[in-house]
Structures are given as structure tokens and as C-alpha cells.
DRENLO-278472 format. One record per residue (C-alpha): residue number from 1; residue in one letter; x, y, z negated. Coordinates in nm, 3 decimals, padded with zeros to 5 digits. Layout:
BEGIN
+-----+--------+---------+---------+---------+
| num | residu |      c1 |      c2 |      c3 |
+-----+--------+---------+---------+---------+
| NUM |      a |       X |       Y |       Z |
...
+-----+--------+---------+---------+---------+
end
This chain:
BEGIN
+-----+--------+---------+---------+---------+
| num | residu |      c1 |      c2 |      c3 |
+-----+--------+---------+---------+---------+
|   1 |      x |  01.068 | -01.805 | -01.791 |
|   2 |      x |  01.040 | -01.454 | -01.925 |
|   3 |      x |  00.873 | -01.196 | -01.703 |
|   4 |      x |  00.979 | -00.841 | -01.779 |
|   5 |      x |  01.119 | -00.532 | -01.610 |
|   6 |      x |  01.489 | -00.457 | -01.622 |
|   7 |      x |  01.578 | -00.145 | -01.826 |
|   8 |      x |  01.611 |  00.048 | -01.499 |
|   9 |      x |  01.271 | -00.069 | -01.375 |
|  10 |      x |  01.107 |  00.005 | -01.712 |
|  11 |      x |  01.253 |  00.356 | -01.720 |
|  12 |      x |  01.136 |  00.410 | -01.362 |
|  13 |      x |  00.783 |  00.299 | -01.455 |
|  14 |      x |  00.774 |  00.541 | -01.749 |
|  15 |      x |  00.885 |  00.830 | -01.526 |
|  16 |      x |  00.631 |  00.750 | -01.255 |
|  17 |      x |  00.348 |  00.729 | -01.511 |
|  18 |      x |  00.424 |  01.078 | -01.636 |
|  19 |      x |  00.455 |  01.210 | -01.282 |
|  20 |      x |  00.130 |  01.048 | -01.165 |
|  21 |      x | -00.068 |  01.184 | -01.459 |
|  22 |      x |  00.068 |  01.538 | -01.433 |
|  23 |      x |  00.115 |  01.582 | -01.058 |
|  24 |      x | -00.130 |  01.349 | -00.881 |
|  25 |      x | -00.423 |  01.231 | -01.093 |
|  26 |      x | -00.543 |  01.582 | -01.175 |
|  27 |      x | -00.595 |  01.644 | -00.801 |
|  28 |      x | -00.758 |  01.309 | -00.715 |
|  29 |      x | -01.119 |  01.431 | -00.721 |
|  30 |      x | -01.024 |  01.736 | -00.515 |
|  31 |      x | -00.840 |  01.518 | -00.263 |
|  32 |      x | -01.149 |  01.301 | -00.227 |
|  33 |      x | -01.379 |  01.601 | -00.189 |
|  34 |      x | -01.157 |  01.801 |  00.049 |
|  35 |      x | -01.045 |  01.493 |  00.247 |
|  36 |      x | -00.681 |  01.601 |  00.241 |
|  37 |      x | -00.380 |  01.594 |  00.014 |
|  38 |      x | -00.285 |  01.944 | -00.102 |
|  39 |      x |  00.067 |  02.067 | -00.017 |
|  40 |      x |  00.170 |  02.085 | -00.382 |
|  41 |      x |  00.110 |  01.712 | -00.429 |
|  42 |      x |  00.308 |  01.622 | -00.117 |
|  43 |      x |  00.590 |  01.854 | -00.221 |
|  44 |      x |  00.598 |  01.704 | -00.569 |
|  45 |      x |  00.637 |  01.355 | -00.420 |
|  46 |      x |  00.918 |  01.484 | -00.199 |
|  47 |      x |  01.091 |  01.663 | -00.488 |
|  48 |      x |  01.094 |  01.345 | -00.699 |
|  49 |      x |  01.245 |  01.148 | -00.412 |
|  50 |      x |  00.950 |  00.909 | -00.400 |
|  51 |      x |  00.887 |  00.985 | -00.033 |
|  52 |      x |  01.218 |  00.814 |  00.047 |
|  53 |      x |  01.194 |  00.541 | -00.216 |
|  54 |      x |  01.212 |  00.267 |  00.048 |
|  55 |      x |  01.505 |  00.419 |  00.242 |
|  56 |      x |  01.860 |  00.316 |  00.155 |
|  57 |      x |  02.091 |  00.554 | -00.029 |
|  58 |      x |  02.314 |  00.561 |  00.278 |
|  59 |      x |  02.055 |  00.783 |  00.448 |
|  60 |      x |  01.960 |  00.986 |  00.143 |
|  61 |      x |  01.682 |  00.766 |  00.011 |
|  62 |      x |  01.627 |  00.610 | -00.329 |
|  63 |      x |  01.711 |  00.257 | -00.216 |
|  64 |      x |  01.453 |  00.112 | -00.455 |
|  65 |      x |  01.409 | -00.264 | -00.482 |
|  66 |      x |  01.071 | -00.423 | -00.414 |
|  67 |      x |  00.976 | -00.432 | -00.782 |
|  68 |      x |  01.030 | -00.057 | -00.814 |
|  69 |      x |  00.840 | -00.005 | -00.489 |
|  70 |      x |  00.558 | -00.209 | -00.641 |
|  71 |      x |  00.566 | -00.008 | -00.963 |
|  72 |      x |  00.553 |  00.319 | -00.769 |
|  73 |      x |  00.260 |  00.212 | -00.554 |
|  74 |      x |  00.069 |  00.058 | -00.844 |
|  75 |      x |  00.089 |  00.372 | -01.056 |
|  76 |      x |  00.030 |  00.619 | -00.773 |
|  77 |      x | -00.251 |  00.393 | -00.646 |
|  78 |      x | -00.415 |  00.413 | -00.987 |
|  79 |      x | -00.395 |  00.792 | -00.979 |
|  80 |      x | -00.509 |  00.840 | -00.617 |
|  81 |      x | -00.546 |  00.578 | -00.344 |
|  82 |      x | -00.512 |  00.835 | -00.066 |
|  83 |      x | -00.179 |  00.958 | -00.199 |
|  84 |      x | -00.057 |  00.599 | -00.220 |
|  85 |      x | -00.146 |  00.570 |  00.148 |
|  86 |      x |  00.107 |  00.841 |  00.227 |
|  87 |      x |  00.383 |  00.635 |  00.067 |
|  88 |      x |  00.271 |  00.325 |  00.253 |
|  89 |      x |  00.265 |  00.454 |  00.611 |
|  90 |      x |  00.569 |  00.676 |  00.570 |
|  91 |      x |  00.753 |  00.371 |  00.439 |
|  92 |      x |  00.642 |  00.155 |  00.731 |
|  93 |      x |  00.794 |  00.394 |  00.985 |
|  94 |      x |  01.108 |  00.441 |  00.779 |
|  95 |      x |  01.166 |  00.069 |  00.737 |
|  96 |      x |  01.111 |  00.005 |  01.107 |
|  97 |      x |  01.390 |  00.246 |  01.188 |
|  98 |      x |  01.615 |  00.122 |  00.910 |
|  99 |      x |  01.585 | -00.236 |  01.029 |
| 100 |      x |  01.557 | -00.205 |  01.407 |
| 101 |      x |  01.677 |  00.145 |  01.493 |
| 102 |      x |  01.996 |  00.214 |  01.683 |
| 103 |      x |  02.277 |  00.391 |  01.493 |
| 104 |      x |  02.176 |  00.710 |  01.671 |
| 105 |      x |  01.809 |  00.670 |  01.570 |
| 106 |      x |  01.901 |  00.595 |  01.210 |
| 107 |      x |  02.135 |  00.890 |  01.177 |
| 108 |      x |  01.888 |  01.124 |  01.343 |
| 109 |      x |  01.561 |  01.027 |  01.178 |
| 110 |      x |  01.621 |  00.851 |  00.846 |
| 111 |      x |  01.780 |  01.143 |  00.654 |
| 112 |      x |  01.488 |  01.364 |  00.757 |
| 113 |      x |  01.235 |  01.101 |  00.654 |
| 114 |      x |  01.416 |  01.043 |  00.324 |
| 115 |      x |  01.416 |  01.416 |  00.249 |
| 116 |      x |  01.052 |  01.461 |  00.343 |
| 117 |      x |  01.144 |  01.699 |  00.623 |
| 118 |      x |  00.939 |  01.469 |  00.844 |
| 119 |      x |  00.635 |  01.256 |  00.758 |
| 120 |      x |  00.591 |  00.929 |  00.945 |
| 121 |      x |  00.272 |  00.753 |  01.054 |
| 122 |      x |  00.221 |  00.399 |  01.186 |
| 123 |      x |  00.007 |  00.393 |  01.502 |
| 124 |      x | -00.103 |  00.045 |  01.603 |
| 125 |      x | -00.486 |  00.034 |  01.581 |
| 126 |      x | -00.697 |  00.146 |  01.876 |
| 127 |      x | -01.071 |  00.194 |  01.943 |
| 128 |      x | -01.093 | -00.155 |  02.096 |
| 129 |      x | -00.807 | -00.321 |  01.909 |
| 130 |      x | -00.785 | -00.403 |  01.540 |
| 131 |      x | -00.679 | -00.746 |  01.417 |
| 132 |      x | -00.585 | -00.858 |  01.771 |
| 133 |      x | -00.278 | -00.636 |  01.777 |
| 134 |      x | -00.118 | -00.799 |  02.081 |
| 135 |      x | -00.400 | -00.663 |  02.296 |
| 136 |      x | -00.317 | -00.295 |  02.255 |
| 137 |      x | -00.428 | -00.096 |  02.558 |
| 138 |      x | -00.193 |  00.202 |  02.524 |
| 139 |      x |  00.070 |  00.184 |  02.799 |
| 140 |      x |  00.430 |  00.289 |  02.839 |
| 141 |      x |  00.557 |  00.356 |  03.190 |
| 142 |      x |  00.928 |  00.389 |  03.250 |
| 143 |      x |  01.052 |  00.695 |  03.434 |
| 144 |      x |  01.395 |  00.813 |  03.538 |
| 145 |      x |  01.443 |  01.001 |  03.212 |
| 146 |      x |  01.240 |  00.796 |  02.966 |
| 147 |      x |  00.881 |  00.679 |  02.919 |
| 148 |      x |  00.529 |  00.811 |  02.964 |
| 149 |      x |  00.284 |  00.705 |  02.693 |
| 150 |      x | -00.090 |  00.700 |  02.763 |
| 151 |      x | -00.380 |  00.570 |  02.558 |
| 152 |      x | -00.572 |  00.620 |  02.235 |
| 153 |      x | -00.486 |  00.528 |  01.878 |
| 154 |      x | -00.754 |  00.535 |  01.610 |
| 155 |      x | -00.780 |  00.520 |  01.230 |
| 156 |      x | -00.421 |  00.638 |  01.191 |
| 157 |      x | -00.349 |  00.706 |  00.824 |
| 158 |      x | -00.183 |  01.047 |  00.773 |
| 159 |      x | -00.228 |  01.111 |  01.144 |
| 160 |      x | -00.333 |  01.469 |  01.070 |
| 161 |      x | -00.018 |  01.528 |  00.869 |
| 162 |      x |  00.253 |  01.325 |  01.041 |
| 163 |      x |  00.547 |  01.468 |  01.231 |
| 164 |      x |  00.666 |  01.134 |  01.372 |
| 165 |      x |  00.449 |  00.851 |  01.502 |
| 166 |      x |  00.555 |  00.491 |  01.557 |
| 167 |      x |  00.351 |  00.401 |  01.866 |
| 168 |      x |  00.290 |  00.048 |  01.994 |
| 169 |      x |  00.220 |  00.017 |  02.367 |
| 170 |      x |  00.219 | -00.232 |  02.651 |
| 171 |      x |  00.544 | -00.218 |  02.847 |
| 172 |      x |  00.603 | -00.457 |  03.135 |
| 173 |      x |  00.339 | -00.695 |  03.003 |
| 174 |      x |  00.463 | -00.703 |  02.643 |
| 175 |      x |  00.423 | -00.482 |  02.338 |
| 176 |      x |  00.705 | -00.241 |  02.258 |
| 177 |      x |  00.752 |  00.025 |  01.990 |
| 178 |      x |  00.822 |  00.392 |  02.054 |
| 179 |      x |  00.877 |  00.711 |  01.856 |
| 180 |      x |  00.651 |  01.004 |  01.943 |
| 181 |      x |  00.701 |  01.346 |  01.787 |
| 182 |      x |  00.422 |  01.580 |  01.687 |
| 183 |      x |  00.390 |  01.862 |  01.939 |
| 184 |      x |  00.485 |  01.649 |  02.238 |
| 185 |      x |  00.292 |  01.777 |  02.543 |
| 186 |      x | -00.011 |  01.557 |  02.612 |
| 187 |      x | -00.059 |  01.452 |  02.248 |
| 188 |      x | -00.387 |  01.553 |  02.089 |
| 189 |      x | -00.461 |  01.480 |  01.724 |
| 190 |      x | -00.830 |  01.458 |  01.635 |
| 191 |      x | -00.917 |  01.446 |  01.262 |
| 192 |      x | -01.163 |  01.174 |  01.162 |
| 193 |      x | -01.395 |  01.226 |  00.866 |
| 194 |      x | -01.697 |  01.064 |  00.705 |
| 195 |      x | -01.498 |  00.782 |  00.544 |
| 196 |      x | -01.649 |  00.566 |  00.272 |
| 197 |      x | -01.332 |  00.581 |  00.064 |
| 198 |      x | -00.967 |  00.690 |  00.060 |
| 199 |      x | -01.105 |  01.011 |  00.206 |
| 200 |      x | -00.782 |  01.201 |  00.155 |
| 201 |      x | -00.588 |  00.967 |  00.385 |
| 202 |      x | -00.606 |  01.234 |  00.657 |
| 203 |      x | -00.711 |  00.979 |  00.919 |
| 204 |      x | -00.681 |  01.082 |  01.284 |
| 205 |      x | -00.736 |  00.966 |  01.638 |
| 206 |      x | -00.439 |  01.018 |  01.870 |
| 207 |      x | -00.503 |  01.082 |  02.237 |
| 208 |      x | -00.192 |  01.030 |  02.448 |
| 209 |      x | -00.207 |  01.174 |  02.798 |
| 210 |      x |  00.118 |  01.106 |  02.980 |
| 211 |      x |  00.331 |  01.195 |  02.677 |
| 212 |      x |  00.692 |  01.200 |  02.793 |
| 213 |      x |  00.958 |  01.072 |  02.554 |
| 214 |      x |  01.331 |  01.003 |  02.607 |
| 215 |      x |  01.464 |  00.651 |  02.658 |
| 216 |      x |  01.633 |  00.654 |  02.320 |
| 217 |      x |  01.289 |  00.668 |  02.152 |
| 218 |      x |  01.220 |  00.300 |  02.207 |
| 219 |      x |  01.260 |  00.113 |  01.876 |
| 220 |      x |  01.395 | -00.239 |  01.914 |
| 221 |      x |  01.401 | -00.431 |  02.237 |
| 222 |      x |  01.128 | -00.445 |  02.503 |
| 223 |      x |  00.870 | -00.705 |  02.407 |
| 224 |      x |  00.976 | -00.711 |  02.042 |
| 225 |      x |  00.728 | -00.448 |  01.928 |
| 226 |      x |  00.504 | -00.686 |  01.736 |
| 227 |      x |  00.723 | -00.981 |  01.642 |
| 228 |      x |  01.021 | -00.779 |  01.522 |
| 229 |      x |  00.912 | -00.421 |  01.456 |
| 230 |      x |  00.545 | -00.429 |  01.354 |
| 231 |      x |  00.521 | -00.747 |  01.148 |
| 232 |      x |  00.781 | -00.653 |  00.883 |
| 233 |      x |  00.619 | -00.309 |  00.861 |
| 234 |      x |  00.278 | -00.465 |  00.808 |
| 235 |      x |  00.425 | -00.696 |  00.545 |
| 236 |      x |  00.553 | -00.392 |  00.357 |
| 237 |      x |  00.217 | -00.222 |  00.400 |
| 238 |      x |  00.027 | -00.520 |  00.258 |
| 239 |      x |  00.263 | -00.538 | -00.038 |
| 240 |      x |  00.221 | -00.172 | -00.128 |
| 241 |      x | -00.157 | -00.191 | -00.085 |
| 242 |      x | -00.173 | -00.499 | -00.308 |
| 243 |      x |  00.021 | -00.315 | -00.577 |
| 244 |      x | -00.200 | -00.011 | -00.529 |
| 245 |      x | -00.506 | -00.231 | -00.581 |
| 246 |      x | -00.369 | -00.340 | -00.916 |
| 247 |      x | -00.325 |  00.024 | -01.012 |
| 248 |      x | -00.679 |  00.110 | -00.905 |
| 249 |      x | -00.819 | -00.182 | -01.103 |
| 250 |      x | -00.610 | -00.083 | -01.406 |
| 251 |      x | -00.758 |  00.267 | -01.386 |
| 252 |      x | -01.109 |  00.116 | -01.374 |
| 253 |      x | -01.031 | -00.095 | -01.679 |
| 254 |      x | -00.896 |  00.195 | -01.882 |
| 255 |      x | -01.187 |  00.432 | -01.818 |
| 256 |      x | -01.436 |  00.151 | -01.880 |
| 257 |      x | -01.284 |  00.067 | -02.218 |
| 258 |      x | -01.287 |  00.435 | -02.313 |
| 259 |      x | -01.649 |  00.472 | -02.202 |
| 260 |      x | -01.758 |  00.157 | -02.389 |
| 261 |      x | -01.619 |  00.305 | -02.708 |
| 262 |      x | -01.800 |  00.638 | -02.676 |
| 263 |      x | -02.129 |  00.546 | -02.513 |
| 264 |      x | -02.397 |  00.422 | -02.754 |
| 265 |      x | -02.718 |  00.232 | -02.688 |
| 266 |      x | -02.956 |  00.089 | -02.948 |
| 267 |      x | -02.743 |  00.256 | -03.213 |
| 268 |      x | -02.424 |  00.069 | -03.118 |
| 269 |      x | -02.128 |  00.151 | -02.888 |
| 270 |      x | -02.131 | -00.048 | -02.566 |
| 271 |      x | -01.815 | -00.236 | -02.668 |
| 272 |      x | -02.020 | -00.422 | -02.928 |
| 273 |      x | -02.237 | -00.593 | -02.667 |
| 274 |      x | -02.119 | -00.934 | -02.553 |
| 275 |      x | -02.205 | -00.884 | -02.186 |
| 276 |      x | -01.991 | -00.568 | -02.182 |
| 277 |      x | -01.712 | -00.764 | -02.352 |
| 278 |      x | -01.745 | -01.032 | -02.083 |
| 279 |      x | -01.708 | -00.773 | -01.805 |
| 280 |      x | -01.405 | -00.616 | -01.970 |
| 281 |      x | -01.248 | -00.959 | -02.023 |
| 282 |      x | -01.290 | -01.044 | -01.656 |
| 283 |      x | -01.138 | -00.706 | -01.563 |
| 284 |      x | -00.834 | -00.767 | -01.783 |
| 285 |      x | -00.774 | -01.116 | -01.645 |
| 286 |      x | -00.815 | -00.999 | -01.287 |
| 287 |      x | -00.568 | -00.712 | -01.331 |
| 288 |      x | -00.311 | -00.930 | -01.505 |
| 289 |      x | -00.335 | -01.202 | -01.240 |
| 290 |      x | -00.306 | -00.948 | -00.960 |
| 291 |      x | -00.002 | -00.786 | -01.116 |
| 292 |      x |  00.173 | -01.121 | -01.153 |
| 293 |      x |  00.103 | -01.211 | -00.790 |
| 294 |      x |  00.251 | -00.879 | -00.681 |
| 295 |      x |  00.557 | -00.924 | -00.901 |
| 296 |      x |  00.614 | -01.271 | -00.759 |
| 297 |      x |  00.587 | -01.131 | -00.407 |
| 298 |      x |  00.831 | -00.853 | -00.495 |
| 299 |      x |  01.086 | -01.095 | -00.637 |
| 300 |      x |  01.065 | -01.316 | -00.328 |
| 301 |      x |  01.104 | -01.009 | -00.103 |
| 302 |      x |  01.416 | -00.900 | -00.287 |
| 303 |      x |  01.557 | -01.254 | -00.267 |
| 304 |      x |  01.498 | -01.264 |  00.109 |
| 305 |      x |  01.284 | -01.574 |  00.066 |
| 306 |      x |  01.078 | -01.649 |  00.380 |
| 307 |      x |  00.788 | -01.754 |  00.156 |
| 308 |      x |  00.757 | -01.389 |  00.056 |
| 309 |      x |  00.545 | -01.324 |  00.364 |
| 310 |      x |  00.268 | -01.565 |  00.269 |
| 311 |      x |  00.299 | -01.459 | -00.095 |
| 312 |      x |  00.229 | -01.101 |  00.011 |
| 313 |      x | -00.076 | -01.223 |  00.202 |
| 314 |      x | -00.195 | -01.401 | -00.113 |
| 315 |      x | -00.134 | -01.096 | -00.332 |
| 316 |      x | -00.312 | -00.861 | -00.094 |
| 317 |      x | -00.605 | -01.100 | -00.054 |
| 318 |      x | -00.653 | -01.151 | -00.426 |
| 319 |      x | -00.607 | -00.790 | -00.530 |
| 320 |      x | -00.842 | -00.656 | -00.262 |
| 321 |      x | -01.122 | -00.879 | -00.386 |
| 322 |      x | -01.028 | -00.824 | -00.748 |
| 323 |      x | -01.022 | -00.444 | -00.716 |
| 324 |      x | -01.372 | -00.449 | -00.569 |
| 325 |      x | -01.501 | -00.675 | -00.846 |
| 326 |      x | -01.339 | -00.464 | -01.117 |
| 327 |      x | -01.457 | -00.135 | -00.967 |
| 328 |      x | -01.810 | -00.272 | -00.933 |
| 329 |      x | -01.805 | -00.378 | -01.298 |
| 330 |      x | -01.675 | -00.035 | -01.398 |
| 331 |      x | -01.969 |  00.133 | -01.225 |
| 332 |      x | -02.208 | -00.111 | -01.393 |
| 333 |      x | -02.064 | -00.037 | -01.736 |
| 334 |      x | -02.107 |  00.335 | -01.672 |
| 335 |      x | -02.468 |  00.282 | -01.561 |
| 336 |      x | -02.625 |  00.583 | -01.389 |
| 337 |      x | -02.318 |  00.788 | -01.474 |
| 338 |      x | -02.114 |  00.546 | -01.263 |
| 339 |      x | -02.310 |  00.654 | -00.959 |
| 340 |      x | -02.214 |  01.019 | -01.008 |
| 341 |      x | -01.898 |  01.186 | -00.883 |
| 342 |      x | -01.865 |  01.340 | -01.227 |
| 343 |      x | -01.704 |  01.009 | -01.321 |
| 344 |      x | -01.404 |  00.861 | -01.133 |
| 345 |      x | -01.542 |  00.506 | -01.110 |
| 346 |      x | -01.770 |  00.612 | -00.825 |
| 347 |      x | -01.458 |  00.705 | -00.626 |
| 348 |      x | -01.273 |  00.394 | -00.736 |
| 349 |      x | -01.548 |  00.171 | -00.597 |
| 350 |      x | -01.541 |  00.344 | -00.259 |
| 351 |      x | -01.162 |  00.336 | -00.244 |
| 352 |      x | -01.155 | -00.032 | -00.337 |
| 353 |      x | -01.374 | -00.125 | -00.043 |
| 354 |      x | -01.125 |  00.026 |  00.200 |
| 355 |      x | -00.856 | -00.210 |  00.072 |
| 356 |      x | -01.046 | -00.507 |  00.213 |
| 357 |      x | -01.012 | -00.363 |  00.563 |
| 358 |      x | -00.669 | -00.202 |  00.599 |
| 359 |      x | -00.354 | -00.401 |  00.684 |
| 360 |      x | -00.561 | -00.709 |  00.760 |
| 361 |      x | -00.922 | -00.778 |  00.666 |
| 362 |      x | -01.019 | -01.025 |  00.395 |
| 363 |      x | -01.125 | -01.270 |  00.666 |
| 364 |      x | -00.792 | -01.246 |  00.849 |
| 365 |      x | -00.614 | -01.314 |  00.521 |
| 366 |      x | -00.829 | -01.622 |  00.465 |
| 367 |      x | -00.738 | -01.750 |  00.810 |
| 368 |      x | -00.366 | -01.689 |  00.766 |
| 369 |      x | -00.344 | -01.830 |  00.414 |
| 370 |      x | -00.542 | -02.142 |  00.506 |
| 371 |      x | -00.344 | -02.201 |  00.826 |
| 372 |      x | -00.014 | -02.174 |  00.641 |
| 373 |      x | -00.133 | -02.404 |  00.362 |
| 374 |      x | -00.254 | -02.668 |  00.609 |
| 375 |      x |  00.088 | -02.668 |  00.775 |
| 376 |      x |  00.268 | -02.679 |  00.440 |
| 377 |      x |  00.068 | -02.949 |  00.269 |
+-----+--------+---------+---------+---------+
end
């Protein structure tokens, strides 16, 4: 079996690498410091069509396959984890509509999302609800003309930026999904700062006070909010984060190799020392293994194989741990310089830690992977 990109995928990877270096990476430190993505970076992503990479061509998107989606998120993730987060959550909302939206919803929202006229954000987590998603406390009450949404959503990636929120709320005793537009009366968006990493993710808390939306803003059927709408979105999110972890680890590897060539101790460059060579070897193996797991998951996703779900869990689990190990080694190789924000590895380590929390903690992944394996074997 030969593992390689198709000519189209290889050309796409080359284009994204140039784009990421010229239009994203140069702003990464600023994004981390300012805790926001500058408009020129967002516009560049829109202009290249990457914002709609996951949306079908029918609605003006790129219609990229899962391997190209993985390539995009790996390379952008290596340039700036926060910017990769924009692609992830925007894609989650877009895919929810593409898969479960009515013809009217698709025709109304998807072209705008594909063109970057609207930015989407996925709003599931709440102050009291994280992994136990079925226990969301936000409520939806039916009225003559639509629904009233009330509750609080927290840790919403791109919540400060988004124009369209996919809200999950209790409706008649079950979780349902709803679209909520920015500017709806009763919606308050509170920026959240002080994050350990991915500081440019523009995290927000959403306070919903009797937000009135029309009936046609329910996505999917009542009670299908988690099983049908949220779970495929979360699967996509985990896949893109896993690929982004590979990119982050690759960035750690590259700067560490460069540093080990230039930095000298005891009259020799660091690369000459066996313990440094051991760390770099472990970084290389970890990155390569993570990339292969992501590629396998992408191939299974494109084939419609049901095993793709657990393979995505495996890829996200491995790459989250691997990215932390590689980033930690990168800081160690850099020594005291690695603890300074004058070097990117300090940011990489903080960003890597976030990946163990979002879209399912490491411990939740261990539970899911083990439970599936026990059933299978």
C-alpha cells in the first residue's frame, strides 16, 4: 500500500503552505498577544475560499474532501492554532446545515457562510455542562410565531466574532438545535479572556434572555439535536483539531531542529548531543504517527465508513497527547529561551494544552475508545 496525496491534494497542500506562511504565521504572535484575529487574516481566509472549504460547490463552497480538509487544518494549525479554530467552528455550523437543514435553510444560509458574509459558531457548552452534553440547561419555549431561547452558553469559540450561532437547548424534554443570529434582542455576548492558550480564539459567553427566533430556525427534528445534529459536527471538529495538532507539532519540530543547529554549548551545536537527538527523534516519530492516524481517519470519512468515528477519536486522542509531548520537548531544547515569548515554542506549548480539553477531554476519549474496543473485541 502506497500512501501519498493525489496531484490535486499535493497542489492544494503547496498552495496552503505558501498562504499560511505569508498571510497567517506572521500574525500569530500578535494574535496571541491581542487575543483576537485581525480583520486582514480573516479576509485573506475568505478570499482564498478556505472559509467555505467544507461546504459543497452547490452552495458556493470549495467542496473539499476530508484529506484536503485535513491538509488545510494541519497547515493552518501549524501557523496559528487560534486561526485554525475559526475554520473548525465555522465548519461545524456549515456542515450541520448542509446535512440537516431544510432546503430553505440551506439556500438562505449556506451561500453566505461559504462566501464568508457570515461567520458561524457552535454553542453547546454551558457553565454547568461540558462533557455531559445531554444535560444542557438552556431552554427553548414554543410560541405562536416561533421559539424563545433562554440560558447561558460558555467557552464559545469565535463567539465574539460570529454572526450566526448554532444553539442547543432543551425543548419538550429533549435537546434540539436552533439558529440564533447576532443582534437578536435579548442576546448578550460577553468576551472571555485570560486563556492559557489559543488566546486568539475570541471566546465568549452568550447570555440568552428570551431571544425570539422564527420556527424555521430549528435545525433538524425536535429531540434530534444531539444524536443527529451535534454528533457529526463534533466528529468534524475532532478531526480538524487532530490535524491541527499535527501541524502544531510539526512547527515545534522544525523550530527545534533549526535551534539545535545554531545554538552551541560546550563548543558544539546542540544537534551533536545524543539526548537532543533522542528528543528530536521522538518528535519526528510522534508527528509521523499522528499524521498517518489523521490520514486514515480522513480516508474512512470520505468512504463513509462507520469506523471513521472511532478512528477520529483515536486520532484526536493521540495527537493531543503527542502535541503536548512535542511542544514540551521543544521548550526543553530551547532552554530558558523556550520560556520567553520571543520564541514561538512558548506559545506552542500553551496552545497544545488546550487541545486536550476541546471537543472532548483526554479522559472522555479514553472512555469512548476503551468502551468501543471492549464491544468490538
